[in-house]
Rosetta silent file (secondary structure, phi, psi, omega in degrees, C-alpha in Angstrom):
SEQUENCE: MFFLLLHIILISGFGLFLKDAGNRGHRLNPIGLINYLTAFLISIWWATQAGNFEFTKLTFAFGFTNGLAYSTGFALVTLGMRLSGIIVTIAVVRLSLVVPIVFAILFWNEIPNAWQVVGIVLACCTLPLLGTRTPSDSHTSPRSQQGERSEMKQGFALNSSSPSLFPSSPFRGEVGKGLGLFIVALLFLNSGISRLAMKAFNEMCPIEQKSMYLLFLFGITTVVYTGVCIYQKTVPTYWEAFYGVLIGICNVGGSWAFLNALDRVDALIAFPVSGSGGVLFTVLIGILVLGERLNRKSMVGVVATIFALIFVNLKGE
SCORE:     score description
SCORE:     0.000 S_00000001
   1 L     0.000  -16.289 -179.251   78.737   87.961   73.408 S_00000001
   2 H   -59.503  -47.851 -176.649   78.130   86.233   76.762 S_00000001
   3 H   -69.984  -31.031  178.683   81.534   87.219   78.151 S_00000001
   4 H   -68.332  -42.074  177.584   81.166   90.782   76.812 S_00000001
   5 H   -65.912  -39.540  179.734   77.797   91.161   78.593 S_00000001
   6 H   -63.284  -41.349  177.302   79.277   89.596   81.729 S_00000001
   7 H   -58.265  -45.916  178.992   82.134   92.099   81.600 S_00000001
   8 H   -59.279  -45.185 -177.872   79.689   95.033   81.398 S_00000001
   9 H   -66.759  -44.551 -177.643   77.652   93.770   84.330 S_00000001
  10 H   -69.107  -44.054  178.491   80.664   93.050   86.575 S_00000001
  11 H   -63.720  -40.634  176.122   82.501   96.297   85.842 S_00000001
  12 H   -67.375  -34.556  179.125   79.313   98.271   86.381 S_00000001
  13 H   -59.733  -26.555  177.923   78.699   96.245   89.520 S_00000001
  14 H   -58.701  -54.094 -179.131   81.862   97.733   91.098 S_00000001
  15 H   -68.849  -36.102 -176.663   80.341  101.202   91.217 S_00000001
  16 H   -70.596  -40.881  177.669   76.797  100.048   91.929 S_00000001
  17 H   -67.783  -36.322  178.893   77.751   97.904   94.924 S_00000001
  18 H   -66.642  -41.040  177.308   79.938  100.712   96.233 S_00000001
  19 H   -61.962  -45.925 -176.686   77.085  103.205   95.889 S_00000001
  20 H   -63.669  -40.211  179.235   74.663  100.843   97.607 S_00000001
  21 H   -63.972  -40.849  178.149   77.119  100.253  100.482 S_00000001
  22 H   -65.870  -38.215  178.497   77.466  104.021  101.014 S_00000001
  23 H   -62.432  -32.186 -177.903   73.674  104.457  100.911 S_00000001
  24 L   -87.706    4.483  173.863   73.337  101.863  103.658 S_00000001
  25 L    86.804   13.240  178.957   75.765  103.689  105.945 S_00000001
  26 L   -81.584  149.129  176.373   78.793  101.395  105.643 S_00000001
  27 L   -73.293  139.043 -173.286   82.338  102.793  105.857 S_00000001
  28 H   -87.145  -30.148 -179.872   84.093  102.853  102.527 S_00000001
  29 H   -63.443  -46.680  176.480   87.758  102.519  103.576 S_00000001
  30 H   -63.074  -35.074  177.392   87.299   99.001  105.136 S_00000001
  31 H   -67.141  -37.798  175.347   85.309   97.984  102.088 S_00000001
  32 H   -62.752  -40.617  176.894   88.166   99.209   99.870 S_00000001
  33 H   -61.286  -49.002  179.107   90.611   97.089  101.852 S_00000001
  34 H   -63.340  -38.158  177.948   88.543   93.892  101.506 S_00000001
  35 H   -54.519  -55.766 -175.358   87.889   94.705   97.869 S_00000001
  36 H   -77.626  -25.625  172.923   91.581   94.864   96.947 S_00000001
  37 H   -63.390  -44.444  177.469   92.567   92.048   99.297 S_00000001
  38 H   -61.890  -44.100  176.935   90.103   89.795   97.508 S_00000001
  39 H   -63.919  -37.338 -179.512   91.434   90.859   94.111 S_00000001
  40 H   -66.559  -42.805  179.398   94.985   90.321   95.372 S_00000001
  41 H   -66.542  -39.049  175.705   94.286   86.759   96.575 S_00000001
  42 H   -64.341  -38.087  177.862   92.610   85.913   93.280 S_00000001
  43 H   -63.920  -38.623  176.299   95.636   87.311   91.438 S_00000001
  44 H   -62.423  -43.324 -179.765   97.954   85.071   93.513 S_00000001
  45 H   -62.286  -41.668  178.149   95.785   82.073   92.599 S_00000001
  46 H   -60.615  -45.036 -179.395   95.967   83.044   88.908 S_00000001
  47 H   -63.281  -39.721  178.847   99.758   83.360   89.059 S_00000001
  48 H   -64.243  -40.539  178.688   99.981   79.974   90.777 S_00000001
  49 H   -67.268  -36.240  179.332   97.800   78.361   88.119 S_00000001
  50 H   -71.501  -24.876  177.757   99.923   79.906   85.362 S_00000001
  51 L    68.546   20.343 -179.561  103.052   78.569   87.046 S_00000001
  52 L  -128.402  108.319 -179.722  105.071   81.597   85.895 S_00000001
  53 L  -109.798   19.403  177.784  106.383   84.000   88.516 S_00000001
  54 L   -83.466  147.935  179.320  108.954   85.669   86.285 S_00000001
  55 L  -155.389  153.487  175.514  108.623   89.414   85.633 S_00000001
  56 L   -95.269  170.544  177.697  110.567   92.278   84.164 S_00000001
  57 H   -63.634  -36.605 -179.489  111.272   95.643   85.765 S_00000001
  58 H   -66.265  -39.568  177.838  108.717   97.239   83.434 S_00000001
  59 H   -58.366  -44.563  177.390  106.057   94.743   84.473 S_00000001
  60 H   -65.062  -44.490 -177.008  106.635   95.690   88.111 S_00000001
  61 H   -61.873  -45.190 -179.910  106.756   99.436   87.302 S_00000001
  62 H   -69.953  -36.270  178.310  103.490   99.446   85.353 S_00000001
  63 H   -66.711  -40.185  177.766  101.772   97.252   87.916 S_00000001
  64 H   -63.392  -46.709 -179.420  103.009   99.539   90.744 S_00000001
  65 H   -59.967  -47.230 -179.281  101.875  102.676   88.877 S_00000001
  66 H   -65.184  -35.483  177.764   98.448  101.188   88.136 S_00000001
  67 H   -63.145  -42.488  175.051   98.126  100.093   91.746 S_00000001
  68 H   -62.351  -41.683  178.925   98.689  103.643   92.950 S_00000001
  69 H   -65.657  -37.234  176.341   96.189  104.930   90.428 S_00000001
  70 H   -63.173  -41.966 -178.007   93.641  102.343   91.584 S_00000001
  71 H   -65.234  -45.777  177.722   94.134  103.405   95.222 S_00000001
  72 H   -66.665  -38.796 -179.917   93.643  107.060   94.391 S_00000001
  73 H   -60.203  -38.687  179.817   90.831  106.192   92.004 S_00000001
  74 H   -60.871  -43.188  179.115   88.784  104.442   94.674 S_00000001
  75 H   -64.280  -44.502 -178.230   88.815  107.655   96.748 S_00000001
  76 H   -67.989  -35.077  177.409   87.948  109.815   93.731 S_00000001
  77 H   -64.548  -44.737  179.878   85.102  107.523   92.632 S_00000001
  78 H   -64.716  -38.418  178.337   83.475  107.640   96.070 S_00000001
  79 H   -69.067  -40.989  178.752   83.860  111.439   96.191 S_00000001
  80 H   -61.646  -37.529 -179.952   82.559  111.756   92.616 S_00000001
  81 H   -66.695  -31.956  179.500   79.475  109.704   93.494 S_00000001
  82 H   -75.196  -34.365 -178.523   78.705  112.120   96.344 S_00000001
  83 H   -78.845  -43.383 -169.375   79.177  115.191   94.168 S_00000001
  84 H  -127.827   -6.884 -177.320   77.575  114.080   90.902 S_00000001
  85 L    92.304  166.285 -174.636   76.100  110.583   91.423 S_00000001
  86 H   -73.601  -32.673 -177.395   77.198  107.211   90.111 S_00000001
  87 H   -61.662  -51.477 -178.568   75.952  107.763   86.521 S_00000001
  88 H   -66.531  -39.164 -178.794   78.158  110.778   85.858 S_00000001
  89 H   -61.372  -48.128 -179.719   81.115  109.232   87.786 S_00000001
  90 H   -65.981  -35.349  176.044   81.112  106.018   85.755 S_00000001
  91 H   -59.699  -43.242  179.050   80.749  108.062   82.540 S_00000001
  92 H   -64.426  -43.033  178.943   83.905  110.003   83.416 S_00000001
  93 H   -60.280  -43.376  178.945   85.822  106.795   84.216 S_00000001
  94 H   -65.282  -39.424 -177.324   84.800  105.280   80.900 S_00000001
  95 H   -66.454  -20.217 -179.664   85.666  108.488   79.026 S_00000001
  96 L   -63.655   -9.575  174.741   89.246  108.274   80.326 S_00000001
  97 L   -56.104  -22.796 -179.155   89.846  105.769   77.523 S_00000001
  98 H   -66.327  -30.779 -174.416   90.744  108.866   75.485 S_00000001
  99 H   -61.149  -54.243  179.003   93.950  109.446   77.510 S_00000001
 100 H   -65.442  -25.471  177.417   95.923  106.355   76.305 S_00000001
 101 H   -67.422  -47.478  177.329   94.615  106.975   72.777 S_00000001
 102 H   -62.551  -42.395  177.310   95.980  110.512   72.746 S_00000001
 103 H   -59.283  -43.060  179.638   99.225  109.275   74.311 S_00000001
 104 H   -62.728  -36.635  179.909   99.544  106.595   71.626 S_00000001
 105 H   -69.110  -39.731 -177.146   99.094  109.244   68.946 S_00000001
 106 H   -78.677  -36.199 -170.060  101.776  111.514   70.435 S_00000001
 107 H  -115.192  -24.857 -179.314  104.414  108.964   71.501 S_00000001
 108 L  -109.999   12.947  173.320  103.709  105.672   69.672 S_00000001
 109 L    54.795   33.390  171.717  103.023  107.289   66.276 S_00000001
 110 L   -81.333  133.722 -173.550   99.562  105.840   65.971 S_00000001
 111 L  -100.908  115.843 -179.606   97.527  107.729   63.395 S_00000001
 112 L   -75.640  148.724  172.643   93.889  108.402   64.338 S_00000001
 113 L   -86.389  179.164 -175.133   91.141  108.211   61.710 S_00000001
 114 H   -63.281  -38.742 -179.647   88.484  110.875   61.249 S_00000001
 115 H   -62.952  -41.093 -179.229   86.014  109.104   63.592 S_00000001
 116 H   -68.226  -36.880  176.493   88.584  108.946   66.395 S_00000001
 117 H   -61.956  -42.927  176.756   89.385  112.632   66.016 S_00000001
 118 H   -59.804  -44.480 -179.424   85.683  113.396   66.333 S_00000001
 119 H   -63.733  -40.052 -179.482   85.486  111.159   69.412 S_00000001
 120 H   -66.756  -44.974  178.156   88.486  112.821   71.088 S_00000001
 121 H   -62.209  -42.789  179.425   87.098  116.352   70.450 S_00000001
 122 H   -64.323  -37.108  177.902   83.673  115.265   71.687 S_00000001
 123 H   -62.872  -44.026 -179.488   85.260  113.818   74.843 S_00000001
 124 H   -64.459  -33.924  178.758   86.979  117.100   75.603 S_00000001
 125 H   -74.185  -23.720 -174.349   83.689  118.993   75.156 S_00000001
 126 H   -77.546  -35.238 -174.545   81.889  116.484   77.372 S_00000001
 127 H   -55.761  -45.799  177.865   83.961  116.861   80.550 S_00000001
 128 H   -60.861  -33.292  178.281   82.680  120.353   81.540 S_00000001
 129 H   -65.829  -39.314 -179.140   79.094  119.044   81.144 S_00000001
 130 H   -76.243  -11.490  179.288   79.845  116.087   83.466 S_00000001
 131 L   -86.050    0.953 -179.919   81.389  118.468   85.997 S_00000001
 132 L   -80.359  153.685 -179.582   78.046  120.067   86.811 S_00000001
 133 L   -72.747  130.704  177.418   76.267  119.401   90.122 S_00000001
 134 L   -98.144  155.587 -178.588   73.441  116.910   89.837 S_00000001
 135 H   -87.592   14.410 -175.354   70.313  117.093   92.006 S_00000001
 136 H   -62.936  -26.600 -176.519   70.466  113.438   92.998 S_00000001
 137 H   -73.497  -15.195  176.253   71.546  114.231   96.517 S_00000001
 138 H   -72.284  -11.847  178.552   68.288  115.917   97.259 S_00000001
 139 H  -104.495   16.279 -178.162   66.717  112.491   97.181 S_00000001
 140 L   -61.378  134.191 -177.602   69.137  110.997   99.672 S_00000001
 141 L   -76.521  156.468  177.131   67.488  108.475  101.933 S_00000001
 142 H   -57.588  -35.765 -179.951   67.527  108.788  105.769 S_00000001
 143 H   -66.683  -39.023  176.945   69.620  105.630  105.888 S_00000001
 144 H   -65.080  -40.839  178.018   72.154  107.178  103.523 S_00000001
 145 H   -61.773  -37.864  178.639   72.258  110.365  105.650 S_00000001
 146 H   -62.882  -39.899  177.905   72.907  108.234  108.704 S_00000001
 147 H   -63.356  -36.656  179.539   75.824  106.639  106.850 S_00000001
 148 H   -65.960  -40.525 -178.920   77.210  110.061  105.968 S_00000001
 149 H   -66.429  -36.647  178.285   77.082  111.147  109.588 S_00000001
 150 H   -64.069  -40.901 -179.073   78.862  107.907  110.567 S_00000001
 151 H   -71.510  -25.246  177.636   81.568  108.595  107.971 S_00000001
 152 H   -59.596  -34.072 -177.818   81.994  112.169  109.190 S_00000001
 153 L   -68.285  -18.299  177.422   83.367  110.719  112.421 S_00000001
 154 L   -92.267   -8.491 -170.086   86.111  109.142  110.315 S_00000001
 155 L  -102.879 -168.331 -177.084   86.891  112.316  108.392 S_00000001
 156 L   -71.554  -25.959 -169.435   88.551  115.683  108.793 S_00000001
 157 L   -65.777  -40.307 -172.728   85.408  117.445  109.882 S_00000001
 158 L  -117.966  -14.231 -173.662   85.002  115.960  113.384 S_00000001
 159 L  -146.969   88.685 -174.866   88.153  113.975  114.121 S_00000001
 160 L   -71.536  -17.514  179.867   91.397  115.373  112.810 S_00000001
 161 L   -80.003   -9.938  178.343   93.432  112.639  114.489 S_00000001
 162 L  -135.358   71.300 -177.261   91.912  109.971  112.262 S_00000001
 163 L   -67.100  142.541  177.961   91.626  111.443  108.759 S_00000001
 164 L   -91.768  146.725  175.125   89.670  109.568  106.173 S_00000001
 165 L   -70.871  -14.757 -179.663   90.929  108.932  102.704 S_00000001
 166 L  -120.974   80.978 -177.867   87.408  109.932  101.658 S_00000001
 167 L   -77.198   78.892 -169.593   86.610  113.303  103.286 S_00000001
 168 L   -78.071  -39.386 -168.429   83.020  113.234  102.217 S_00000001
 169 H   -62.282  -37.545  178.609   81.281  115.422  104.763 S_00000001
 170 H   -63.118  -14.831 -175.471   82.897  118.776  103.879 S_00000001
 171 H  -102.573    2.499  177.588   81.576  118.357  100.358 S_00000001
 172 L   -75.211  169.159 -178.378   77.915  117.715  101.174 S_00000001
 173 L    78.850 -151.709 -175.969   75.405  120.444  100.592 S_00000001
 174 L   -75.866  131.344 -177.608   75.912  123.040   97.876 S_00000001
 175 L  -120.322  130.137  179.783   78.986  122.424   95.792 S_00000001
 176 L   -66.775  153.044  179.507   80.442  125.024   93.504 S_00000001
 177 H   -60.227  -34.787 -178.057   80.752  124.324   89.801 S_00000001
 178 H   -63.727  -40.860  179.128   84.488  124.776   90.012 S_00000001
 179 H   -67.058  -42.569  179.742   84.904  122.046   92.599 S_00000001
 180 H   -60.803  -43.224  177.951   82.720  119.618   90.660 S_00000001
 181 H   -66.632  -37.161  178.343   84.714  120.173   87.493 S_00000001
 182 H   -61.801  -45.275  177.296   87.977  119.871   89.440 S_00000001
 183 H   -63.732  -42.447  178.734   86.998  116.457   90.845 S_00000001
 184 H   -61.927  -41.566  179.420   85.833  115.304   87.427 S_00000001
 185 H   -64.408  -42.926  179.411   89.156  116.398   85.907 S_00000001
 186 H   -63.794  -43.240  178.107   91.158  114.594   88.603 S_00000001
 187 H   -62.192  -41.785  179.086   89.058  111.437   88.167 S_00000001
 188 H   -62.419  -45.516 -177.989   89.465  111.602   84.402 S_00000001
 189 H   -71.795  -41.185  179.004   93.263  112.035   84.559 S_00000001
 190 H   -62.791  -46.947  177.532   93.727  109.384   87.258 S_00000001
 191 H   -62.851  -35.016  177.754   91.612  106.838   85.356 S_00000001
 192 H   -65.925  -41.035  176.485   93.494  107.766   82.215 S_00000001
 193 H   -60.840  -41.299  179.114   96.849  107.073   83.899 S_00000001
 194 H   -61.177  -47.704  178.770   95.525  103.688   84.985 S_00000001
 195 H   -66.431  -33.822  176.584   94.447  102.819   81.442 S_00000001
 196 H   -64.833  -39.753  178.137   97.753  104.153   80.091 S_00000001
 197 H   -62.505  -40.147  178.460   99.686  101.856   82.433 S_00000001
 198 H   -65.999  -43.500  179.375   97.640   98.899   81.123 S_00000001
 199 H   -67.090  -37.352  176.881   98.257   99.847   77.505 S_00000001
 200 H   -62.103  -39.844  177.687  101.981  100.357   78.208 S_00000001
 201 H   -62.325  -46.024  179.387  102.173   96.909   79.724 S_00000001
 202 H   -61.961  -31.546 -178.114  100.485   95.384   76.650 S_00000001
 203 H   -82.078  -35.136 -165.589  102.888   97.280   74.354 S_00000001
 204 H  -119.855   -4.885 -175.043  106.178   96.790   76.185 S_00000001
 205 L  -123.380  152.374  176.652  105.940   93.685   78.402 S_00000001
 206 L   -60.801  131.331 -175.534  105.623   89.928   77.727 S_00000001
 207 H   -66.204  -24.558  179.703  101.925   89.002   77.720 S_00000001
 208 H   -71.702   -6.071  175.384  102.572   85.845   79.731 S_00000001
 209 H   -94.570   14.229 -177.928  103.455   88.091   82.698 S_00000001
 210 H   -60.570  -38.432 -179.589   99.873   89.382   82.917 S_00000001
 211 H   -67.074  -34.965  178.001   99.169   87.434   86.125 S_00000001
 212 H   -71.243  -34.638  176.253  102.237   88.998   87.772 S_00000001
 213 H   -61.586  -43.205  178.041  101.179   92.422   86.573 S_00000001
 214 H   -67.964  -36.290  179.392   97.774   91.993   88.287 S_00000001
 215 H   -62.053  -43.656  176.543   99.509   90.634   91.381 S_00000001
 216 H   -66.866  -41.653 -177.774  101.637   93.781   91.696 S_00000001
 217 H   -58.453  -55.216 -176.114   98.683   96.019   90.908 S_00000001
 218 H   -79.325  -17.358  172.698   96.373   94.629   93.565 S_00000001
 219 H   -67.130  -44.134  178.054   99.253   94.012   95.980 S_00000001
 220 H   -63.215  -44.809 -179.727  100.018   97.753   96.074 S_00000001
 221 H   -64.246  -36.610  178.951   96.366   98.694   96.557 S_00000001
 222 H   -66.362  -41.503  178.970   96.073   96.186   99.405 S_00000001
 223 H   -62.813  -44.488 -178.106   99.139   97.613  101.163 S_00000001
 224 H   -61.543  -45.994 -174.090   97.774  101.197  100.821 S_00000001
 225 H   -79.207  -23.389  172.996   94.370  100.395  102.242 S_00000001
 226 H   -68.429  -41.086  176.514   95.794   98.193  104.978 S_00000001
 227 H   -62.441  -42.234 -178.935   97.871  101.228  106.054 S_00000001
 228 H   -61.888  -47.904 -178.148   94.824  103.511  105.893 S_00000001
 229 H   -66.252  -37.811  177.732   92.685  101.135  108.059 S_00000001
 230 H   -66.135  -42.084  179.921   95.514  100.605  110.586 S_00000001
 231 H   -62.804  -38.936 -179.546   96.015  104.394  110.838 S_00000001
 232 H   -86.198   -9.015 -178.660   92.293  104.927  111.373 S_00000001
 233 L    57.348   46.028  179.490   92.005  101.893  113.648 S_00000001
 234 L  -111.744  139.918  176.315   89.051  100.585  111.663 S_00000001
 235 L  -120.544  129.813 -179.921   88.144   96.918  111.309 S_00000001
 236 L   -60.380  136.777  171.814   85.643   95.784  108.619 S_00000001
 237 L   -78.471  174.889 -179.276   82.271   94.629  109.869 S_00000001
 238 H   -62.379  -41.975 -179.671   80.701   91.496  108.478 S_00000001
 239 H   -69.848  -35.802  177.619   78.587   93.548  105.999 S_00000001
 240 H   -67.353  -38.167  174.055   81.550   95.653  104.962 S_00000001
 241 H   -62.253  -41.883 -179.896   83.548   92.475  104.337 S_00000001
 242 H   -61.739  -47.794  177.351   80.611   91.130  102.306 S_00000001
 243 H   -64.357  -38.325 -179.637   80.468   94.245  100.113 S_00000001
 244 H   -63.106  -41.847  176.427   84.245   94.262   99.800 S_00000001
 245 H   -63.071  -44.856  177.602   84.317   90.673   98.512 S_00000001
 246 H   -56.272  -49.295 -179.003   81.554   91.447   95.991 S_00000001
 247 H   -64.795  -38.583  178.116   83.369   94.516   94.692 S_00000001
 248 H   -63.131  -41.476  177.824   86.673   92.601   94.558 S_00000001
 249 H   -64.879  -40.073  174.638   85.127   89.828   92.492 S_00000001
 250 H   -59.010  -42.983 -178.981   83.668   92.483   90.169 S_00000001
 251 H   -56.163  -56.816 -175.073   87.134   94.076   89.912 S_00000001
 252 H   -79.522  -41.522 -177.608   88.965   90.948   88.854 S_00000001
 253 H   -62.629  -34.467 -179.071   86.051   89.096   87.197 S_00000001
 254 H   -65.793  -41.543  177.985   85.329   92.048   84.885 S_00000001
 255 H   -65.364  -42.597  179.067   88.909   91.984   83.569 S_00000001
 256 H   -61.359  -44.695 -179.262   88.812   88.199   83.166 S_00000001
 257 H   -63.168  -36.781 -179.152   85.528   88.324   81.274 S_00000001
 258 H   -69.834  -38.243  177.806   86.840   91.025   78.929 S_00000001
 259 H   -64.874  -37.987  175.890   89.941   89.050   78.091 S_00000001
 260 H   -67.672  -36.906  178.841   87.736   86.081   77.248 S_00000001
 261 H   -63.626  -39.018  179.821   85.471   88.326   75.162 S_00000001
 262 H   -67.027  -23.617  175.969   88.429   89.488   73.090 S_00000001
 263 H   -74.382  -19.401 -172.230   89.171   85.842   72.267 S_00000001
 264 H  -118.016  -21.870 -177.525   85.672   85.438   70.839 S_00000001
 265 L  -125.629  139.758 -179.516   84.576   88.880   69.599 S_00000001
 266 L   -59.129  140.983 -179.793   86.396   91.251   67.279 S_00000001
 267 H   -59.403  -29.245  177.891   87.981   94.187   69.109 S_00000001
 268 H   -59.823  -27.549  178.237   86.098   96.511   66.765 S_00000001
 269 H   -94.441  -41.646 -172.017   82.896   95.335   68.505 S_00000001
 270 H   -61.655  -49.644 -173.200   84.253   94.620   72.014 S_00000001
 271 H   -68.470  -47.054  176.959   85.681   98.037   72.891 S_00000001
 272 H   -62.847  -40.309 -178.305   82.730  100.250   71.776 S_00000001
 273 H   -68.276  -39.935  179.179   80.193   97.897   73.314 S_00000001
 274 H   -63.307  -46.749 -178.700   82.165   97.667   76.571 S_00000001
 275 H   -65.853  -56.615 -177.809   82.512  101.457   76.884 S_00000001
 276 H   -72.251  -36.280 -179.615   79.041  102.594   75.837 S_00000001
 277 H   -65.582  -37.111  177.339   77.296   99.507   77.246 S_00000001
 278 H   -63.728  -42.148  178.799   78.832  100.078   80.708 S_00000001
 279 H   -65.141  -46.787 -179.986   77.559  103.671   80.782 S_00000001
 280 H   -59.601  -45.219  179.598   74.099  102.628   79.580 S_00000001
 281 H   -60.985  -44.883  179.251   73.821   99.806   82.125 S_00000001
 282 H   -64.021  -38.493  177.609   74.844  102.154   84.945 S_00000001
 283 H   -60.531  -47.128 -176.993   72.329  104.750   83.780 S_00000001
 284 H   -64.439  -44.546  179.058   69.477  102.254   83.839 S_00000001
 285 H   -70.134  -40.440 -179.753   70.345  100.858   87.285 S_00000001
 286 H   -59.237  -41.325 -177.886   71.162  104.312   88.695 S_00000001
 287 H   -82.587  -45.109 -173.836   67.802  105.723   87.673 S_00000001
 288 H   -79.102  -33.975 -175.909   65.518  102.718   88.059 S_00000001
 289 L  -102.497  -47.112 -176.439   67.019  101.109   91.176 S_00000001
 290 L   -89.512   -8.331  173.565   69.025  103.793   92.988 S_00000001
 291 L    72.656   26.312 -179.815   66.664  106.602   92.214 S_00000001
 292 L   -75.123  154.113  175.372   69.274  109.045   90.841 S_00000001
 293 L  -129.465  143.093 -179.558   68.280  112.125   88.864 S_00000001
 294 L  -114.040  139.873  171.613   70.369  114.027   86.337 S_00000001
 295 L   -75.507  172.956 -173.450   70.142  117.698   85.428 S_00000001
 296 H   -62.172  -42.169 -177.867   69.913  118.592   81.777 S_00000001
 297 H   -65.411  -42.148 -179.646   73.637  119.345   81.283 S_00000001
 298 H   -64.871  -39.770  177.673   74.675  116.081   82.940 S_00000001
 299 H   -62.636  -43.588  175.679   72.261  114.067   80.819 S_00000001
 300 H   -60.265  -41.137  179.890   73.619  115.676   77.646 S_00000001
 301 H   -64.745  -40.577  176.512   77.145  114.885   78.915 S_00000001
 302 H   -62.974  -46.339  176.498   76.286  111.212   79.496 S_00000001
 303 H   -60.391  -43.638  178.650   74.752  110.875   76.024 S_00000001
 304 H   -63.802  -35.555  176.475   77.761  112.621   74.480 S_00000001
 305 H   -60.049  -45.562 -179.623   80.030  110.228   76.426 S_00000001
 306 H   -58.727  -46.915  179.259   78.354  107.213   74.877 S_00000001
 307 H   -65.079  -39.732 -179.518   78.884  108.617   71.357 S_00000001
 308 H   -63.532  -39.850  178.870   82.473  109.641   72.111 S_00000001
 309 H   -67.566  -32.194  176.362   83.309  106.121   73.312 S_00000001
 310 H   -71.185  -43.774 -176.819   81.887  104.632   70.149 S_00000001
 311 H   -66.488  -43.578 -175.479   83.736  107.071   67.880 S_00000001
 312 H   -69.413  -15.956  179.155   87.181  106.714   69.505 S_00000001
 313 L   -99.126   -0.974  178.269   86.985  102.924   69.080 S_00000001
 314 L   -76.025  133.035 -179.463   86.039  102.972   65.412 S_00000001
 315 L  -101.406  146.168  176.526   88.815  101.714   63.126 S_00000001
 316 L   -76.388  167.136  178.242   89.437  102.885   59.620 S_00000001
 317 L   -70.966    0.000    0.000   89.313  100.618   56.635 S_00000001
């Protein structure tokens, strides 16, 4: 259980450190660059340790696809945290586990049991609840507001010659329900594509090429964010580099811990605990440490997400 708990903490740490960096006024694009560069360097080290640099076309294709999804996902996560807070955002990311399950049912002839059907239906009903606007932004600290003003200078609002991948400022203030639901839907689908690429790799590619899969994944994300930072002429500060390294370690370390957990804990336990435990841990830290508040619909959505994650991972006899 140690590695499973470590996985929950590290994966949750990705969003929590990102949220904290934004609250302290740090720019998120340079942090994203250092984050993925750190993960890329660790992936190179893993591939070197494995001593196997062979890969198939499918390994490259799935790694490339997942890398693009990660790049887009980083932007959507930061935008989602501004619209709905970290608790709802992480719940949506976790809920995307339903996408590869539905795909497996339709194309890989996997037959869901009754519990999984309940979980999938519950997940579909949960998304509109998670798309509601939360009141957490009304408690934004002065330091966070200063960070937002700093980031506006990088965005479309004040400087069209240096567009940000995270156009946060136009979405501050009152946000319509439609926009909130639209961002939630995009985040859900993008995270689902990422998980689908991982499942497709596990189903169709040699498992010993996992280190090369991660190398391609984080290599693509590093190239994307290098291009963004060069275009914006932004260089990470020491603190942004510090946050980027922390988030990068959480990125790779969380995956490593989960692989080790699967070697020691039955998948029937690992997947539901990972999904629901990650949401619960984020809820506790988000409320107790970051001071977030949820409206009634969002709270119902988060609770429903936890049950949906448990149900879709239950196996029949």
